[in-house]
N, C-alpha and C positions, 0 to 999 in steps of 0.2 A: 678520550674515548667517546665515540658517537653513541647516541641513544639507539637501542635496537630498532625502533621504527624508522630512524634515519638511514640505517644500513639496509633495511628492507626496500625502501622507496626506489632506489635505482634498479634493483632486480625486477620489481613490478613494472616499472616504466620501460625497461629495455626488452621486455618479453615480446616476441613476434608471433608465437603460435596461440591459437585460441585456448581459453580457459575452459576447464570442465567443472562440473558440479562438485566433484570430489576435491579438486584443487581449490575451489571457492571455499569449501568447508575448512580447508587447512589454512586459510588466510588468518593473520594475527587478529584482525579486527573485521567484524562482519558489517557493522552499521557505519555509514549508510551506503554500502557497496552492493550493487545489484549485478546480476549476470544476465546479459542479453546476447544470445547467439555466440557465446564464447568471448564476449568483450565485457570487461568490468566497467560499470557505469557508476560514477561517484556523484552523489548529490550533496550540495552544501547543507549544513545543519540549518534547520528552520529557525526563523526569528521567534521572539517571544510570542507574538500574535499567532504564528503558525502552530507553535507548541500548545498554546492555550486552546485553540480551536480543535486540534487533534485530541488532546487529553480530555477536554470536556465533551466532545462528541463520543469518545470512548466511554466516558462515565454514563452518559445518557443511554447509549445503546446497551451497555452492560446492565444497567438497572432495569431495562425493559425486556431483556432477553429471556425467553422461555427456556425450560430445561433442555430443549432439543438443540440449543445453540450456545456457543461460547464466543465471547468477544475478546479479541487480542489486539494489543497495540504493537505496531511495527513488526508483524510477523513476517516470516519468509514464506512466499507462496511460489510453488513450482507451476509455471504456466506453459511448460514445454521442455524439450530436451535442451539442457544448458541455458535455461531461462528461469531465473529466480528474481522475483520482484518483492519489494518491501513496502506495501501500502502503509499509510499512517494508522489505519484501523481496518480490521477484517472481522466479519462474522463467519464463524466456522461451525460446521455441523458436528453435533455430539459433544461428548466429554473429551477434554484434551488430555493427551498423555503428556505429563510435565517434561519428559525427555525429548519430545519432538522438536526438531530444529527446522524442518522443512514441511510445510503443509501442502498437500496436493490441491490444485484448483478445483477438482471435482467436489471437494468438501467445503469450498468457500461459496457462500451465498451472496455476500456483499463486501465490497471494498470501498474505503473512503480515502480519498486523496485530497489533502489541503495543498493548494497550489502556491508555490513561492516563486519569486522572480527568477531565481537561479535554476529552477527545474520546470518552468512552465510548459515548454514544448513536450517534455518527457511526460508530464502529468496529463496534458490535454490531448496529445496525439498518440505517442508510442504506447504508453501503458494501457489506455483503454482498448487499443487494437489488440494487444497481447492478452488482456483479460478476456475480451470477447472471444478471441480465437480459442482460448482455453475453456470457455463455457461458464465463466463467472456471471451469474444472472443479473446482479445489480451492481452498478458503479455510481458512486456519489462523488462528484467533483465539487470541492468547496473553494470558491474564489474568495480571497481575503478582503478584497475591495467590496465593501457593503456590510458584512459578508453575504454572499449569495451561494446557494446550493444548486447544483444541476444534477438531478437524479435521472439515471439512464437504466433502461431495462433491455436485456438481451432478447432480440426478436430476429429470427431467421439468421442467426450468426453475426448480427451487428447490433450495436447499441442504438437505441432510439430514446431521445430525451422525452421524459414523461412528466417532469415537474421542474420548475425553476422558481426560485424566490428565496427570500430571507428565512422563511419557515418552510421546512421540508417534512412532509408527512409520509411515512412508509407504512404500508399494510403488510408487507412481507419483507423479510422472513418472519417478522413479528411486528405488531403495531407499535409505532414510536413516532414522536414529533421532535424534530431538531429545530429549535429556535436559535438560529445562528447568531443574530445580533446579541441576544441574551448570553449565549455561550462565549462571545468575544469580549464581554465586559470584564 
């Protein structure tokens, strides 16, 4: 007898019609499956280095967060109709309802994406475009090589890079410094 996930795979792959948010919610496993305009986008699991940078960035942001903000690792963020993205880390406005599965982009101030070879175009091109379109004010892309951070601010509907380097200092949504080489150790 085949394992349940093996039986599900052909049905997922044979599908021809677009997926909806409700259907995405009914999938057996959410991570790391994103929904972009009705298409499921699967990213490979991050390497140890990727996970270390994401987790430690989360820890530094969480320790610095003021009471107006909550820091979440791998949340689901609704960036439009049938568009659900899962950044490595997000800073979300206010107290979090523990039962929330999908966070609206209007409540997200900052997303952090640690780029991996298997999803580089997704993290460098598609996701920033969708986050900007949804109004997420800050986008921090972390390149593992170095590592180096690229901090972007939303200006007139598009991201503008405002800081690049191994150490990234944010003043908003709250003051915090991310020393990426230190976090990568």
